N, C-alpha and C positions, 0 to 999 in steps of 0.2 A: 446439679453437677454437670460440668462441661464434658462433652464427648471428646475422646481422643481422635486422632486422624484415622486410625484403623476402624474404629466404631462408625465414624462418619462415612468412610468409604464403603463399609459393609452395608450400611443403611441405604446409601445411594444406589448401590448395585442391586439391592433386594426390593426396592420400591417399584410400583407399577405406573407411577405418574408420568414417567419419561418415555413410555412406549409410543412409537410413532407409526409403525406399519408391521403387519403380519408378513412373515416370510416362510417359504418352503426351505428345506435343507439345501436344495440346489441354488435357490436365490441367495441364501446366506453365503454359500461357498463362492459364488461369483462376486457378490457385493463386497466381501471382506477378503478378497484375494490379495496376496502380497508377493512380490518378487524379491527373493533373498539372494543376493549376489553369490553367496557361498554355496547355494543349493542349485544353481543353474538358472536358465532363462525362463523356466515355466513358473507361472503363478501358483502359489500354495495357499489353500484356504486358511485364513487367519495367520499365515506366516509362521513366525516362531511359536505362536500359540497353537499350532496344529495338534500336538498331543492333547491339550486341554479340550480342543474342539472334538476330537475323537471320543474323549471321555463324556462330554456333554451329549453327543449324539447317541451314545450307548444308553443314556438315561431316558431317552424319548419314548413315551408310550403313545399308542394310537390317538388318544384324545388330547394330547399335549399340543401346545402352540409355541412356535418360535416368533419372537418379536424383535424388531430393531428398536434400540433405545438411543436417545440423544439427550444429553444433559449439558446445558450451557452454564458457564460460570459467570459471575458478575463482571469479570474483567473482559469478557467478550469471546473467549474461546471455550472449548468444551470437549467432551468425549462421547464416543458412540460405540456400539457393539450389539450383541445379541443376548436376549434373555429367554430362557426356557420357562414357560408358564404352564402350570397345572392347576386346574380348577380355580383360576383367578389369583394364584399365588406364584411368586417367582421361586423356582426350584434351583436354578443355576444361571450363571452369567458368564459370558466371555466377552472381553473387549477392553476398552481403554484406548481405542483408536482416537487420536487427537483430531479435533475440529478447529481449524484456524479461526482467528478473529476476522470477521468479514470487513472490518475497517482497516486492517493491515494490508499494505500493498503486497499482492501475491508474487511469488517468485515465478520465473518462467518454468512451465511444466514440460516434461518429456512426453513423447507420444503415449507411453504406457500409462502415465499419470492421467492423461486426458481421457483414456479409456476406463479410468477408475481403478487401475491397478497400482498399488503402492509399491515402491522400490526401496529396499533397505540395504545399506552396505554394512558388512560386518565391521565392528569396531574392535580393534585389538590394541593392547598396550604399545606395540611396536610400530603403529601406523606412521608416526611422525619421525621415526628413526631411519636414517639413510643407511643403506648397506655399506659396510666397511670391509675392505679386502685386506 
């Protein structure tokens, strides 16, 4: 029986094969900081996923490990994030940060992107509508 998208994604996020490097809480918060235009100029750990990051941190026990994961797709791009590992098993995952295809010409990066900080603009339904008086 074929797995559905949800089951495939759950399996992807719960596997340990994609772990790339162990992180401290502080390293994870720096590595996955995002500037959200609607929240001010300061980077926020995990951006819009900050509440989920707080929930994951609350689960951490002294013997647990945080690991960065990277999963590449056949088309060349992928996703990355952080997994909470306890006794060799993934307990929780946060991520889904996009990794661009290295064969695609990159766009010009801002100074904050060069420092590793991702900048996200709020998208609202009225963004393309001009003000009418």
